[in-house]
N, C-alpha and C positions, 0 to 999 in steps of 0.2 A: 463156137463155144470156146472161151478162153478164160474161164473162171476157176480152173482147178488150182490146187495148192502145191502141186509138184511133190507130193509126199514120198513117192518112190524114187525121185531124182535126188541123188545125194549132193548135188552141187548147186544149190540155190534154185531160182525159178527157171525151170526147163525152157519155158517159152522165150527167155532172153538169152539162152545159151547159144553161142555162135555155131552155125553150120554153114560151111563154105563162106565165111566172113559176113554172114547176115544172121540175125536172130531167128530162131526156129519159127516163131510166130510170124515174122515178116515174110517168110517164104509162102506160107499159107495165105496170109492176108494180101500180099501183092498179087498172087494169082487170082484171088477172088475179086480184088479191086479192078482187075483188068477185064472183068466180064460185064456185060450190059445189064446188070441188075439195077432196078430203080432205087432200091434202098439196101444198105449193108448195115447189119446190126451185129454187135459183138457183146456177149456177156463177159464181164471182166470183174476181178476182185477190186474192191474199193481201194485197197492199199497198193495195187499193182500199177503205180503211176507210169513206169517205163513202158509197160505193155499198153496202157491206155494211150500214151503218146504215139506209139507206133501205129496203133489202130486208128486213132482220130486223124493222124496225119495222112492216112490212106482213105479217109472219107467215111469211116465207119461211125455209126451212131452207137454210143456206149450205153450199155445197161449194167450199172454197177451192182455187184452182189457183195454182201458182207462176208468176211472171212468165215470159213466153216460151212459155207453153202454147199449142199450136196449136188451131185451131178444132175439129179432129177430137177432140182430147183433151178439150176442154170438152164436146163432144157426148157422148162415151163416159162421162165422169164423171157428167153429168146423167142419162143413161139408166140407168147402173148404180145411182145413188141412187134413181131412180124405181122401178126394178124391186125393189130391196132394201126399199122402203117397203111392198111388197105391193100396189101399185096394179094395178087391172084394166086401165087404159089410161093412156097418156102423151100429154100435149099439149106440144109443143115450140114455144116462141115466143122472140123475140129482144128483148133490152133496148133495142136501138136502133131498134125499130119502134113509135114512140109513137102511131101512128094506127090500129092494129088495134082492132076493136070487139068488144064482147060478142056482138053479133049474128053476127059472122063466126065467132067461136069456137063459138057455138051451132050454126051451119050446118055447121061441120066435125064437131062431135059428132053431129049428126043423120045425116050422110053416112057416117061411119065404121061399119064392122061388125067383128065379131071376125076375119073373114078379110081385110078390106080397109081400109087406113087412108084417111083423107081428107087431102088436101093442097091448099094454096092454089095455084091455077093461073089465070093470066091471060095476056094478051098479053105475051110476053117474060119471064114469071116463073113458075117452079114451085119451091116451097119452103115455108119456114115462114111462118106457123104451120101445124102439122099435128097430127093426132090419130091414134093407132094403139093397138090392143089390146096389152096387155103380152105376150100369147102371140105375136102377130105380130112384135113387136119382137124377142123372144128368138129366134125362128126366122130372122130376117133381119138380125141384128145385124152380121154380117160384111160384108154388102153392102147396107147400109141405103139409100144414095142410089139405087142402081139398082133396088132392090126397091120403093122409094117410087114411082119413075117407072113401074115395071112394074105394080104392084098398086093404086095409090091411086085413089080416087074424087076427081076434080077438083072443087073448090069455087071458083067465080069470085068474086073480091073486087071491091069498087069500086076504081077505080084508085088512089085516094089512100091507102088503108089499108096497102098493101104497100110504101110508101116507107120505106126505112130511112135513117138518118142516118150516113153514113160520112165526109162532108167538111163543111167550113163552108159550101160552096156548096149542099149538100143541105139544110142547115138554113135558109138564106135562101130556098131555093125553096119 
């Protein structure tokens, strides 16, 4: 998901802000592009042409959303596109989480089953990235958040990988 408006980030589009000489979104997208997924889909704001260029350059199919789209709308659009692609499973990750690793995504994939998704869960954090079978997502689409909390196999991350960048202070931390 890369369709946020960076409202809490005081210095422009946070996804384009440099982190170790690369845009924040490029860290997350490059890691995901290195995985053997059949399809990569990114929800993006229609006016975020620089973010779109980074993602399309890495092979992502773009799902544009109008300015002001809520997080839930971005989630629904990404899931709809993933299911329409014929995917057997979906992996949801965020463009503002540049520290997620291939190993963590692999651990989620190993923990997920057709009946139970795998979700990142650590002290004070339950959420993305997560992996779920397409059938499970279809069955639980109307109550996804509560279904994830109910059914998911927890996969503990290292503390640093689940940090997302919402503010300039998050970036400097």
